[in-house]
C-alpha positions in Angstrom: 193.3 158.1 168.1 192.7 161.3 166.1 190.5 159.4 163.6 188.3 158.0 166.4 187.9 161.6 167.8 187.0 162.9 164.4 184.4 160.1 164.0 182.9 160.7 167.5 182.7 164.5 167.1 181.0 164.3 163.7 178.5 161.7 165.1 177.7 164.0 168.1 177.3 167.1 165.9 175.1 165.3 163.3 173.0 163.8 166.1 172.5 167.3 167.6 171.8 169.0 164.3 169.4 166.5 162.7 166.4 167.3 165.1 167.1 171.0 164.6 166.9 170.5 160.8 163.7 168.5 161.3 162.1 171.5 163.1 163.3 173.8 160.4 161.9 171.6 157.7 158.5 171.4 159.4 158.4 175.2 160.0 159.2 176.0 156.3 157.2 173.1 154.9 160.2 171.3 153.4 158.4 168.0 153.4 158.3 164.9 151.2 154.7 164.0 150.6 153.9 160.6 149.1 151.9 162.0 146.2 153.5 160.0 143.3 153.3 156.3 142.6 157.0 155.8 143.0 157.1 157.0 146.7 157.5 154.2 149.1 156.5 155.9 152.4 152.9 156.4 153.5 153.0 159.6 155.5 154.6 163.1 154.9 158.2 163.2 156.2 160.4 166.3 156.6 163.6 166.7 154.6 166.8 168.6 155.4 168.6 165.6 157.1 171.2 166.0 154.3 172.0 169.5 155.5 172.8 168.1 159.0 175.1 165.5 157.4 176.8 168.2 155.3 177.2 170.7 158.1 178.7 168.2 160.6 181.1 166.9 157.9 182.3 170.3 156.9 182.5 171.6 160.5 184.5 168.7 161.9 186.9 168.5 159.1 187.5 172.2 159.3 188.2 172.0 163.0 190.4 169.0 162.6 192.4 170.8 159.9 193.5 173.4 162.5 194.5 170.9 165.2 196.2 168.4 163.0 199.4 168.6 160.9 198.2 168.0 157.4 200.6 167.6 154.5 200.1 170.3 151.8 198.6 167.9 149.3 196.0 166.8 151.8 194.9 170.3 152.4 194.4 170.8 148.7 192.4 167.6 148.4 190.1 168.6 151.2 189.5 172.0 149.7 188.3 170.3 146.5 186.0 168.0 148.6 184.6 171.0 150.5 183.9 173.1 147.4 182.5 170.3 145.2 180.6 168.7 148.1 178.9 172.0 149.0 177.8 172.5 145.4 176.3 169.1 145.2 174.5 169.5 148.6 173.0 172.8 147.4 172.0 171.2 144.1 170.2 168.5 146.1 168.6 171.0 148.4 167.1 173.0 145.6 165.9 169.8 144.1 164.3 168.8 147.4 162.5 172.2 147.7 161.6 173.1 144.1 162.5 170.1 141.9 165.1 170.2 139.1 165.3 168.7 135.6 167.7 165.8 135.5 169.8 167.5 132.9 170.6 170.4 135.2 171.5 168.0 138.0 173.9 166.0 135.7 175.5 169.3 134.6 176.1 170.4 138.2 177.5 167.0 139.1 179.9 167.2 136.1 181.0 170.6 137.5 181.6 169.0 140.9 183.7 166.2 139.3 185.8 168.8 137.4 186.4 170.7 140.7 187.7 167.5 142.3 190.1 167.1 139.4 191.3 170.7 139.7 192.3 169.7 143.3 194.1 166.6 142.1 191.4 164.0 143.0 191.0 161.8 139.9 191.7 158.4 138.5 195.5 158.1 138.6 196.2 154.6 137.3 195.4 155.8 133.8 198.2 157.9 132.4 196.4 159.5 129.5 195.0 162.8 130.8 191.9 163.0 128.7 190.8 159.4 129.3 191.5 159.8 133.0 189.4 162.9 133.1 186.5 161.4 131.2 186.5 158.3 133.4 186.8 160.3 136.6 183.7 162.3 135.6 181.7 159.2 134.7 182.7 157.6 138.0 181.9 160.6 140.2 178.6 161.3 138.5 177.7 157.6 138.6 178.4 157.0 142.3 176.8 160.3 143.2 173.5 159.2 141.6 173.9 155.6 142.7 173.6 156.6 146.4 170.6 158.7 145.5 168.9 155.8 143.7 169.1 153.5 146.7 167.6 156.1 149.0 164.2 154.4 148.8 163.8 152.8 152.2 164.3 154.1 155.8 168.0 153.8 156.8 169.2 152.2 153.6 171.3 154.9 151.9 172.7 156.4 155.2 173.5 153.0 156.6 175.2 151.8 153.4 177.2 155.1 153.4 178.5 154.3 157.0 179.6 150.8 156.0 181.3 152.0 152.8 183.1 154.8 154.7 184.4 152.3 157.3 185.6 150.0 154.5 187.5 152.7 152.7 189.0 153.7 156.0 190.3 150.3 156.9 191.6 149.6 153.4 193.4 153.0 153.3 194.7 152.9 156.9 197.9 150.9 156.3 199.1 153.5 153.7 198.0 156.5 155.8 196.1 158.3 153.0 195.3 161.2 155.2 192.4 162.9 153.4 190.8 159.5 152.7 191.1 158.4 156.3 189.7 161.7 157.8 187.0 162.1 155.2 185.9 158.5 155.7 185.7 158.8 159.5 183.9 162.1 159.5 181.3 161.1 156.9 180.7 157.8 158.7 180.1 159.7 162.0 177.9 162.3 160.2 175.7 159.6 158.6 175.5 157.5 161.8 174.3 160.5 163.8 171.6 161.1 161.2 170.7 157.4 161.0 169.4 157.5 164.6 166.5 159.6 163.2 166.3 158.0 159.8 165.9 154.4 160.8 162.4 152.9 160.6 160.1 154.7 161.2 162.0 157.6 159.8 161.4 161.0 161.4 163.4 162.8 158.8 164.8 162.1 155.3 168.2 163.1 154.0 166.7 164.1 150.7 168.7 164.6 147.6 170.8 167.1 149.5 172.1 164.2 151.6 172.1 161.3 149.2 173.8 163.2 146.4 176.3 164.7 148.9 177.2 161.3 150.4 177.6 159.7 147.0 179.8 162.6 145.8 182.1 162.3 148.9 182.3 158.5 148.6 183.3 158.9 145.0 186.0 161.4 146.0 187.2 159.1 148.8 187.5 156.2 146.5 189.8 158.1 144.2 192.4 158.8 146.9 193.8 155.3 147.5 196.1 153.1 145.3 194.6 150.0 147.1 197.5 147.6 146.6 200.9 146.9 145.1 200.3 143.2 145.2 198.0 142.8 142.2 196.7 145.3 139.6 193.1 143.9 139.7 192.7 145.2 143.3 192.1 148.6 141.7 188.5 147.5 141.4 188.1 147.3 145.2 185.9 150.4 145.2 183.4 148.6 143.1 183.0 146.0 145.9 182.9 148.6 148.6 180.2 150.5 146.7 178.7 147.3 145.5 175.1 147.8 146.8 174.5 151.2 145.1 176.3 150.2 141.9 174.4 146.9 141.7 171.1 148.5 142.3 171.7 151.2 139.7 172.7 148.5 137.1 169.7 146.4 138.0 167.2 149.2 137.9 168.6 150.4 134.6 168.4 146.9 133.1 164.8 146.4 134.3 163.7 149.8 133.0 165.4 149.2 129.7 163.6 145.9 129.3 160.3 147.6 129.9 161.1 150.4 127.4 161.2 153.0 130.2 163.6 155.9 130.6 166.3 155.1 133.2 166.0 158.7 134.4 162.4 158.3 135.6 161.5 156.8 138.9 160.1 153.3 139.3 159.9 150.5 141.9 162.4 148.2 140.2 164.9 148.5 143.1 166.4 145.3 144.6 165.2 146.4 148.1 161.6 146.7 146.9 161.8 143.4 145.1 163.0 141.8 148.3 160.0 143.3 150.1 157.7 142.0 147.4 159.1 138.5 148.2 157.7 138.8 151.7 160.6 140.3 153.7 159.7 143.2 156.1 161.5 146.4 155.5 163.7 146.1 158.6 164.9 142.7 157.4 165.5 144.1 153.9 167.7 146.9 155.2 169.6 144.5 157.5 170.2 142.2 154.5 171.6 145.1 152.5 173.8 146.1 155.4 175.1 142.5 155.7 175.9 142.2 152.0 177.6 145.6 152.0 179.7 144.6 155.0 180.7 141.3 153.4 181.6 143.1 150.1 183.7 145.6 152.2 185.6 142.7 153.7 186.0 141.1 150.3 187.4 144.4 149.0 190.0 144.3 151.7 190.9 140.7 150.9 191.6 141.3 147.2 194.1 144.0 148.2 196.2 141.5 150.1 196.0 138.3 148.0 197.8 137.2 144.8 196.4 138.0 141.4 195.0 134.5 140.8 193.1 134.4 144.0 191.7 137.8 143.4 190.4 136.7 140.0 188.6 133.8 141.6 187.0 136.1 144.2 185.8 138.4 141.5 184.4 135.5 139.5 182.5 134.2 142.5 181.0 137.6 143.4 180.0 138.3 139.7 178.4 134.8 139.5 176.4 135.4 142.7 175.4 138.8 141.5 174.0 137.4 138.3 172.2 134.6 140.1 170.7 137.1 142.6 169.7 139.4 139.7 167.9 136.5 137.9 166.0 135.7 141.0 165.0 139.3 141.6 164.0 139.6 137.9 161.3 137.0 138.4 159.7 139.0 141.2 156.6 141.0 140.2 156.7 144.6 141.5 153.6 146.8 141.2 
């Protein structure tokens, strides 16, 4: 019951804060104007939606902390998420307003990942401390940017974040991983409250402040669960839950590499834009992404409860479909 209350409260706070952030963005001219070739919207749209998501997330978890009996370890985990997430949000906010070099952004994201590790949020199935630390940094930085990369269509990144949060919640619920459960519920509510204003036609964008923050929190959440004791391969369940942003990042990187372009520069190689080029309207493209993400979330749950052999077959099927889908998208011409 407390999880449902946390979800509802964060949704209400985000729903109330988002229009206020929109007015603030318009007043201080924090606006995304479609002045570059990689922009996919046609008219100027205010930023600062990410600030509303961050504020509702932090506020509700802070309040819940005082009305819920948290184990000591959970409090420590949440402090790491608060501190690291706030740094990432501020990084994105500065990037939205002034623009930052990608090297500075990566450095700040590495700092955020290190903060998580200082508060005992890391990859724990690898015993070697150095290897665990390096892979944790790569994972956190990768997922943080993956959510940012898919933020190219109204409602896409925020909606995928909601679905991923709910998947992490239901996978972690049987083991009662407290910080994972609460953080998942509150981030889902925060993103859903914002989504009301971000769905087509978007009246406000989350900006890098929101997409980087959501990616960072999802990365932190994914590191807090052991996933299963039935088969070791279920440790890869987060790859399914975060399948859409991971897949799009891999696909974009591959397409840019084939064209001899830097993977750090923007382009229109995204799977969503290729689906649009195939003739699908944007609303349908977003719905397709939601549907695939939800199916991958269910699949992630399944591989945590089945035997090793069946899990391997599921992985093989998903990988095969992903390769086939990528080959089809690779043949689509995108201007």
